[in-house]
C-alpha positions as a Markdown table, in Angstrom:
| # | Residue | x | y | z |
|---|---|---|---|---|
| 1 | Met | 14.7 | -3.9 | -8.1 |
| 2 | Ser | 16.6 | -3.5 | -3.6 |
| 3 | Ser | 15.7 | -4.4 | -1.1 |
| 4 | Leu | 13.4 | -2.3 | 0.7 |
| 5 | Thr | 10.6 | -1.7 | 3.8 |
| 6 | Ile | 7.6 | -2.7 | 3.6 |
| 7 | Ala | 5.4 | -2.3 | 6.1 |
| 8 | Ile | 1.8 | -4.2 | 5.9 |
| 9 | Ala | -1.3 | -5.5 | 7.0 |
| 10 | Ala | -4.7 | -6.8 | 6.4 |
| 11 | Asp | -8.0 | -7.5 | 8.4 |
| 12 | His | -9.3 | -10.6 | 8.2 |
| 13 | Gly | -11.1 | -9.6 | 4.6 |
| 14 | Gly | -7.6 | -9.6 | 3.2 |
| 15 | Leu | -6.3 | -12.2 | 5.5 |
| 16 | Asp | -5.2 | -14.9 | 2.9 |
| 17 | Leu | -4.1 | -12.1 | 0.3 |
| 18 | Lys | -2.0 | -11.0 | 2.6 |
| 19 | Arg | 0.1 | -13.9 | 3.8 |
| 20 | Gln | 0.5 | -14.7 | -0.6 |
| 21 | Leu | 1.8 | -10.3 | -0.9 |
| 22 | Leu | 3.9 | -11.0 | 2.1 |
| 23 | Ala | 5.8 | -14.2 | 1.4 |
| 24 | Ala | 6.5 | -12.7 | -2.1 |
| 25 | Leu | 8.1 | -9.6 | -0.8 |
| 26 | Arg | 10.0 | -12.0 | 1.3 |
| 27 | Ala | 10.9 | -13.8 | -0.7 |
| 28 | Ala | 12.2 | -11.1 | -3.5 |
| 29 | Gly | 15.1 | -9.8 | 0.1 |
| 30 | His | 12.3 | -7.6 | 1.2 |
| 31 | Gln | 12.4 | -6.2 | 4.5 |
| 32 | Val | 8.7 | -6.9 | 5.9 |
| 33 | Thr | 7.2 | -5.4 | 8.9 |
| 34 | Asp | 3.6 | -7.5 | 9.4 |
| 35 | Phe | 1.0 | -5.6 | 11.5 |
| 36 | Gly | -1.2 | -8.2 | 11.7 |
| 37 | Thr | -4.0 | -9.2 | 11.4 |
| 38 | Asp | -3.5 | -13.3 | 11.6 |
| 39 | Gly | -6.5 | -14.5 | 12.3 |
| 40 | Ser | -9.7 | -15.0 | 10.6 |
| 41 | Glu | -12.1 | -13.6 | 13.2 |
| 42 | Ser | -13.8 | -10.0 | 12.4 |
| 43 | Val | -11.7 | -7.2 | 13.0 |
| 44 | Asp | -12.1 | -3.0 | 12.0 |
| 45 | Tyr | -9.7 | -1.8 | 8.8 |
| 46 | Pro | -8.8 | 1.1 | 10.8 |
| 47 | Asp | -6.6 | -0.9 | 13.6 |
| 48 | Tyr | -4.7 | -2.6 | 11.0 |
| 49 | Ala | -4.6 | 0.7 | 8.7 |
| 50 | Arg | -3.7 | 3.4 | 11.6 |
| 51 | Pro | -0.1 | 1.6 | 12.0 |
| 52 | Val | 1.2 | 0.8 | 8.0 |
| 53 | Ala | 0.2 | 4.7 | 7.4 |
| 54 | Glu | 2.4 | 5.7 | 10.7 |
| 55 | Ala | 5.7 | 3.2 | 9.1 |
| 56 | Val | 5.4 | 5.2 | 6.1 |
| 57 | Ser | 4.6 | 8.6 | 7.3 |
| 58 | Ser | 7.1 | 8.4 | 10.0 |
| 59 | Gly | 9.8 | 6.8 | 7.0 |
| 60 | Ala | 9.9 | 3.5 | 8.8 |
| 61 | Ala | 9.0 | 1.8 | 6.1 |
| 62 | Arg | 9.5 | 3.5 | 2.5 |
| 63 | Phe | 6.1 | 1.4 | 1.3 |
| 64 | Gly | 2.8 | 0.3 | 2.8 |
| 65 | Val | 0.7 | -2.7 | 1.6 |
| 66 | Leu | -2.9 | -2.4 | 3.0 |
| 67 | Val | -5.5 | -5.6 | 2.6 |
| 68 | Cys | -9.0 | -5.7 | 3.3 |
| 69 | Gly | -11.6 | -6.6 | 1.0 |
| 70 | Ser | -11.8 | -4.4 | -1.5 |
| 71 | Gly | -8.9 | -2.6 | -0.2 |
| 72 | Ile | -11.2 | 1.2 | 0.0 |
| 73 | Gly | -12.3 | 1.0 | 3.8 |
| 74 | Met | -8.0 | 0.9 | 4.4 |
| 75 | Ala | -7.5 | 3.7 | 1.4 |
| 76 | Ile | -9.4 | 5.8 | 3.3 |
| 77 | Thr | -8.1 | 5.5 | 6.7 |
| 78 | Ala | -4.0 | 6.0 | 5.1 |
| 79 | Asn | -4.6 | 8.9 | 3.4 |
| 80 | Arg | -5.6 | 10.2 | 6.5 |
| 81 | His | -2.5 | 10.2 | 7.7 |
| 82 | Pro | 0.7 | 13.1 | 6.6 |
| 83 | Gly | 2.7 | 12.3 | 3.7 |
| 84 | Ile | 1.0 | 9.1 | 2.9 |
| 85 | Arg | -0.9 | 8.8 | -0.9 |
| 86 | Ala | -2.5 | 5.4 | 0.0 |
| 87 | Thr | -4.2 | 3.9 | -3.1 |
| 88 | Val | -6.6 | 1.3 | -4.4 |
| 89 | Leu | -4.4 | -1.0 | -6.9 |
| 90 | His | -6.8 | -3.1 | -9.9 |
| 91 | Asn | -4.4 | -3.8 | -12.4 |
| 92 | Thr | -0.2 | -2.9 | -12.8 |
| 93 | Thr | -1.0 | 0.1 | -14.9 |
| 94 | Glu | -2.5 | 1.8 | -12.2 |
| 95 | Ala | 0.2 | 0.6 | -10.3 |
| 96 | Arg | 3.0 | 2.4 | -13.0 |
| 97 | Leu | 0.9 | 5.5 | -12.9 |
| 98 | Thr | -0.2 | 5.7 | -9.6 |
| 99 | Arg | 3.4 | 5.8 | -8.2 |
| 100 | Ala | 5.0 | 8.0 | -11.1 |
| 101 | His | 2.5 | 10.6 | -10.9 |
| 102 | Asn | 1.2 | 10.3 | -7.9 |
| 103 | Asp | 4.4 | 9.0 | -5.6 |
| 104 | Ala | 2.1 | 6.6 | -3.5 |
| 105 | Asn | 3.6 | 5.2 | -1.4 |
| 106 | Ile | 0.7 | 1.9 | -0.1 |
| 107 | Ala | -1.0 | 0.1 | -1.9 |
| 108 | Cys | -4.3 | -0.4 | -1.4 |
| 109 | Phe | -5.7 | -4.3 | -2.5 |
| 110 | Gly | -9.2 | -5.7 | -2.3 |
| 111 | Gly | -9.1 | -9.4 | -1.4 |
| 112 | Arg | -12.3 | -10.0 | -2.3 |
| 113 | Thr | -12.1 | -8.5 | -5.6 |
| 114 | Leu | -9.1 | -9.2 | -6.7 |
| 115 | Gly | -7.0 | -12.5 | -7.7 |
| 116 | Val | -3.5 | -13.2 | -6.0 |
| 117 | Glu | -1.8 | -13.4 | -9.8 |
| 118 | Val | -3.1 | -9.8 | -11.0 |
| 119 | Ala | -2.1 | -8.5 | -6.7 |
| 120 | Leu | 1.3 | -9.7 | -7.1 |
| 121 | Asp | 1.9 | -8.4 | -10.5 |
| 122 | Cys | 0.2 | -5.3 | -9.5 |
| 123 | Leu | 2.9 | -5.0 | -5.9 |
| 124 | His | 5.9 | -5.7 | -8.4 |
| 125 | Ser | 4.9 | -2.7 | -10.3 |
| 126 | Phe | 4.0 | -0.5 | -7.5 |
| 127 | Leu | 7.4 | -0.8 | -6.2 |
| 128 | Ala | 9.0 | -1.2 | -9.4 |
| 129 | Thr | 8.1 | 1.9 | -10.5 |
| 130 | Pro | 9.9 | 5.5 | -9.4 |
| 131 | Tyr | 8.0 | 9.2 | -9.0 |
| 132 | Asp | 8.5 | 10.8 | -12.3 |
| 133 | Gly | 8.7 | 14.1 | -9.9 |
| 134 | Gly | 9.1 | 17.5 | -12.1 |
| 135 | Arg | 5.1 | 18.6 | -13.2 |
| 136 | His | 4.1 | 16.3 | -11.2 |
| 137 | Asp | 6.6 | 18.5 | -7.9 |
| 138 | Arg | 3.9 | 20.8 | -8.0 |
| 139 | Arg | -0.1 | 19.3 | -7.9 |
| 140 | Ile | 1.7 | 16.2 | -4.7 |
| 141 | Ala | 2.6 | 20.0 | -2.5 |
| 142 | Lys | -1.6 | 21.2 | -3.2 |
| 143 | Ile | -2.2 | 17.2 | -2.2 |
| 144 | Glu | -0.3 | 18.3 | 0.9 |
| 145 | Ser | -0.7 | 21.1 | 1.9 |
| 146 | Pro | -4.9 | 21.8 | 0.0 |
| 147 | Ser | -4.8 | 25.6 | 0.4 |
| 148 | Ala | -2.4 | 25.8 | -1.9 |
């Protein structure tokens, strides 16, 4: 896999897992922008999801990675941004299918619900899987323009 530009962030509930994912991404040679948090004090996940979603939406980053306690709050927040298709991942099948069929561009993880090894496997599958296109293009267009 070639080097990718990736934006990453977490709230306090995802900090430990974010650190593991960040280290793995950098070790794999990816260019990673870390939008925080860097401490264990309680913070609000939308404040960290927003800059990652904006980086991916603007093209400053190809992919995003978000981690909170469950991954759900981060995904909800990120999906409010144009062009973002954020998904909570629990296994490599979901990671592969959401890239291949949904052209997902932000992987969300639960720091309190997912082990490090599973998260690393999911992230690898997510980043390595290309979008299939074809029949899925019509569906992606409907996501981007709900009235279509």
